[in-house]
C-alpha positions as CSV (number, residue, x, y, z in Angstrom):
1,M,15.8,-29.3,-2.6
2,R,17.7,-29.4,-5.9
3,L,21.2,-27.8,-5.8
4,F,23.7,-26.9,-8.5
5,D,27.3,-26.6,-7.6
6,T,28.4,-24.2,-10.3
7,H,32.1,-24.5,-9.7
8,C,33.8,-27.7,-8.6
9,H,37.1,-29.2,-9.6
10,F,35.7,-32.7,-9.2
11,D,38.2,-34.1,-11.6
12,F,41.2,-33.5,-9.3
13,D,43.2,-36.5,-8.1
14,I,41.9,-36.2,-4.5
15,F,38.5,-37.4,-5.7
16,A,39.7,-40.1,-8.1
17,G,39.9,-43.1,-5.7
18,D,36.2,-43.9,-5.8
19,F,34.6,-41.2,-7.9
20,A,31.2,-42.8,-8.1
21,S,31.0,-42.8,-4.3
22,Q,32.2,-39.2,-4.1
23,L,29.4,-38.2,-6.6
24,Q,26.8,-40.1,-4.6
25,L,27.8,-38.3,-1.4
26,A,27.1,-35.0,-3.1
27,K,23.8,-36.3,-4.5
28,K,22.7,-37.4,-1.0
29,Q,22.9,-33.7,0.0
30,G,20.7,-32.7,-2.9
31,V,23.6,-31.6,-5.3
32,E,22.1,-32.9,-8.6
33,R,24.2,-30.9,-11.0
34,I,27.9,-29.9,-10.9
35,M,29.9,-27.7,-13.3
36,L,33.5,-28.8,-13.7
37,P,35.7,-26.0,-15.1
38,S,39.0,-27.0,-16.7
39,V,42.3,-25.6,-15.8
40,G,44.1,-26.3,-19.1
41,P,45.2,-29.0,-21.5
42,S,46.2,-31.3,-18.6
43,N,42.6,-32.0,-17.7
44,W,40.5,-31.6,-20.8
45,E,40.4,-35.3,-21.6
46,R,39.5,-36.2,-18.0
47,L,36.6,-33.7,-18.0
48,L,35.3,-35.1,-21.3
49,A,35.5,-38.6,-19.9
50,L,33.8,-37.9,-16.6
51,S,30.9,-35.8,-18.1
52,S,30.2,-38.5,-20.7
53,E,30.1,-41.3,-18.0
54,Y,28.1,-39.6,-15.2
55,A,24.8,-37.8,-15.5
56,G,24.5,-34.4,-13.9
57,L,28.1,-33.4,-14.7
58,Y,28.7,-30.4,-17.0
59,I,32.0,-29.0,-18.1
60,A,33.7,-25.8,-19.2
61,M,36.8,-25.8,-21.4
62,G,39.5,-23.2,-21.0
63,I,42.8,-22.2,-19.6
64,H,43.0,-21.0,-16.0
65,P,45.4,-18.1,-15.4
66,Y,47.1,-19.8,-12.5
67,F,48.2,-22.7,-14.8
68,L,49.6,-20.5,-17.6
69,K,53.1,-20.8,-18.9
70,S,55.1,-18.5,-21.1
71,N,54.2,-20.6,-24.1
72,S,50.5,-21.0,-23.3
73,M,49.5,-19.2,-26.4
74,Q,50.5,-22.3,-28.2
75,D,47.7,-24.2,-26.4
76,L,45.0,-22.0,-27.9
77,P,44.7,-23.8,-31.3
78,S,44.2,-27.1,-29.4
79,L,41.4,-25.5,-27.3
80,Y,39.7,-24.2,-30.4
81,K,40.1,-27.6,-32.1
82,L,38.1,-29.2,-29.3
83,F,35.0,-27.6,-30.7
84,D,35.4,-28.9,-34.3
85,S,32.6,-31.2,-33.3
86,P,29.9,-30.3,-30.7
87,I,30.6,-31.4,-27.1
88,E,27.2,-32.2,-25.6
89,T,28.3,-31.7,-22.0
90,C,30.3,-28.5,-22.5
91,H,28.3,-25.4,-21.7
92,A,30.9,-22.7,-21.1
93,I,34.4,-21.5,-21.7
94,G,36.6,-21.3,-18.6
95,E,37.8,-21.1,-16.0
96,C,39.6,-18.1,-17.5
97,G,40.4,-14.6,-16.5
98,L,43.1,-12.6,-14.8
99,D,44.9,-13.0,-11.5
100,G,46.8,-10.1,-9.8
101,L,48.4,-12.3,-7.1
102,I,50.4,-14.7,-9.2
103,D,53.9,-14.4,-10.8
104,I,52.8,-14.9,-14.4
105,D,53.3,-12.2,-17.0
106,H,50.2,-10.1,-17.2
107,K,50.6,-9.6,-20.9
108,V,50.4,-13.4,-21.4
109,Q,47.4,-13.5,-19.0
110,R,45.6,-10.8,-21.1
111,K,46.3,-12.4,-24.4
112,V,45.2,-15.9,-23.4
113,F,42.1,-14.4,-21.7
114,G,41.2,-12.3,-24.7
115,A,41.5,-15.4,-27.0
116,Q,39.1,-17.3,-24.8
117,I,36.6,-14.4,-24.8
118,E,36.8,-14.5,-28.6
119,L,36.2,-18.3,-28.6
120,A,33.2,-17.8,-26.3
121,N,31.9,-15.1,-28.7
122,N,32.3,-17.4,-31.7
123,L,30.5,-20.3,-29.9
124,K,27.9,-18.0,-28.2
125,F,28.9,-19.7,-24.9
126,P,29.0,-18.1,-21.4
127,L,32.3,-17.6,-19.6
128,I,33.4,-18.8,-16.2
129,L,35.5,-15.9,-14.9
130,H,38.4,-16.0,-12.5
131,S,39.3,-12.6,-11.1
132,R,41.6,-11.9,-8.2
133,K,42.5,-8.3,-7.6
134,T,41.7,-7.6,-11.2
135,H,38.0,-6.8,-11.4
136,N,38.4,-3.5,-13.3
137,E,40.8,-5.1,-15.8
138,V,38.5,-8.1,-16.4
139,L,35.6,-5.7,-17.0
140,Q,37.7,-3.7,-19.5
141,Q,38.5,-6.9,-21.4
142,L,34.8,-8.0,-21.5
143,K,33.9,-4.6,-22.8
144,K,36.8,-4.5,-25.3
145,Y,35.6,-7.7,-26.9
146,K,31.9,-6.7,-26.6
147,F,31.0,-9.9,-24.9
148,P,27.2,-10.4,-24.6
149,F,26.7,-14.0,-23.4
150,G,27.3,-13.6,-19.7
151,G,28.2,-16.5,-17.4
152,V,29.5,-16.6,-13.8
153,L,32.0,-14.5,-11.9
154,H,33.4,-17.4,-9.8
155,G,34.4,-17.2,-6.2
156,F,33.3,-13.6,-5.7
157,S,34.9,-11.6,-2.9
158,G,34.3,-7.9,-2.9
159,S,31.7,-5.1,-2.7
160,Y,28.2,-4.8,-3.9
161,Q,29.2,-2.1,-6.4
162,Q,31.9,-4.4,-7.9
163,A,29.5,-7.3,-8.2
164,M,26.8,-5.2,-9.9
165,Q,29.2,-4.1,-12.6
166,F,29.4,-7.8,-13.7
167,V,25.7,-8.3,-13.3
168,E,25.1,-5.4,-15.6
169,L,27.1,-7.3,-18.2
170,G,24.9,-10.4,-17.8
171,F,27.0,-12.3,-15.3
172,Y,25.8,-14.2,-12.2
173,I,27.8,-13.9,-9.0
174,G,29.3,-17.1,-7.6
175,I,28.8,-17.3,-3.9
176,G,30.9,-19.8,-2.0
177,G,32.6,-20.7,1.2
178,V,34.0,-17.2,1.8
179,I,30.6,-16.1,3.3
180,T,31.0,-18.7,6.1
181,Y,33.9,-16.6,7.5
182,P,32.8,-14.0,10.0
183,R,35.7,-11.7,9.1
184,A,34.6,-11.6,5.4
185,R,32.2,-8.7,6.3
186,K,32.2,-7.0,2.9
187,T,31.5,-10.1,0.9
188,R,28.9,-11.2,3.4
189,Q,27.1,-7.9,3.1
190,T,27.3,-8.2,-0.7
191,A,25.7,-11.6,-0.5
192,I,22.9,-10.1,1.6
193,D,22.3,-7.1,-0.7
194,L,22.5,-8.7,-4.1
195,P,19.2,-9.6,-5.8
196,L,18.6,-13.3,-5.4
197,E,18.1,-13.6,-9.2
198,C,21.9,-12.7,-9.6
199,I,23.3,-15.4,-7.4
200,V,24.6,-18.9,-8.0
201,L,26.2,-21.2,-5.4
202,E,29.5,-23.0,-5.6
203,T,32.1,-24.9,-3.5
204,D,35.3,-24.6,-5.7
205,S,36.1,-28.0,-4.3
206,P,38.6,-29.2,-3.3
207,D,39.6,-25.5,-2.5
208,M,37.9,-22.7,-0.6
209,P,37.2,-24.7,2.6
210,L,34.3,-23.5,4.8
211,Y,34.9,-21.8,8.1
212,G,35.9,-24.4,10.7
213,E,37.0,-26.8,8.0
214,Q,40.4,-25.1,7.2
215,G,43.0,-27.6,6.2
216,K,40.5,-30.2,4.9
217,P,39.6,-30.7,1.2
218,N,36.3,-29.1,0.3
219,H,33.6,-31.2,-1.3
220,P,30.4,-30.5,-3.3
221,S,28.4,-32.1,-0.5
222,M,29.3,-29.0,1.5
223,L,27.2,-26.8,-0.8
224,V,24.2,-27.3,1.5
225,Q,26.1,-25.6,4.3
226,I,26.9,-22.6,2.0
227,L,23.1,-22.5,1.2
228,S,22.3,-22.6,5.0
229,C,24.8,-19.8,5.7
230,L,23.3,-17.6,2.9
231,A,19.8,-18.2,4.2
232,N,20.8,-17.2,7.7
233,L,22.6,-14.1,6.5
234,R,19.6,-13.0,4.4
235,G,17.0,-14.1,6.9
236,I,15.0,-16.1,4.4
237,D,14.0,-19.8,3.9
238,E,16.6,-22.1,2.5
239,K,14.1,-23.5,0.0
240,L,13.6,-20.1,-1.6
241,I,17.4,-19.7,-2.1
242,A,17.7,-23.3,-3.4
243,H,14.9,-22.8,-5.9
244,S,16.4,-19.5,-7.1
245,T,20.0,-20.6,-7.4
246,W,19.0,-23.9,-9.1
247,K,17.2,-21.8,-11.7
248,N,20.0,-19.3,-12.0
249,G,22.6,-22.0,-12.5
250,N,20.7,-23.5,-15.3
251,L,20.1,-20.2,-17.0
252,A,23.7,-19.1,-16.7
253,F,24.9,-22.2,-18.6
254,K,21.8,-22.6,-20.8
255,I,20.9,-26.0,-19.4
256,C,17.3,-27.2,-19.6
257,E,15.8,-27.7,-16.1
């Protein structure tokens, strides 16, 4: 089976000690492709370096709402300038969006998010969306900027109806470790009910640990356990889900299979 981890912060320091071995551990579990979203200027160069050195790594450039500062609007020209020349391994803008659970001015969040939607529109790139307690507002922003290039709603947690509103705008739904928690009944039911052609898999490593692994750093090699959980929930063969989510991940980011 070929697997695509569509959201993994593999550039974080916790993986830096022996990165080649960390990557090999993931590949041994069938994870052949990994999307590394940026969080802001602090890791742009690291992502560019990793993706140019290691095959199978793809990157997204953007500014994560959690890492915003009051002066983050000043970082936008630098983000735009990154694309003065084509970046072969960059296939999306993100991780970007809105977060209702952080103490960062919502006006700043909206401005920086809007500027990244405009950049993605200009480049004809998909978006990797971050949305916590802000689904309706994120949808409003996407419609405001008439964004047509889709992407992935990362780390989805919510109802089928919420998910389908993003699907209708061309987005895939990122299913991760949340579904391994028995108490996450609404998100589990959504993962069962969504059409398979709308789903991609992700770990969000080193965050979003799986059930039973709380307190430990997550790893892209754990993607196979998310796959297994989803197959059990839906009552279908793992290979079918693996094939579909591999195809969906590549389609979402316009990567040739």
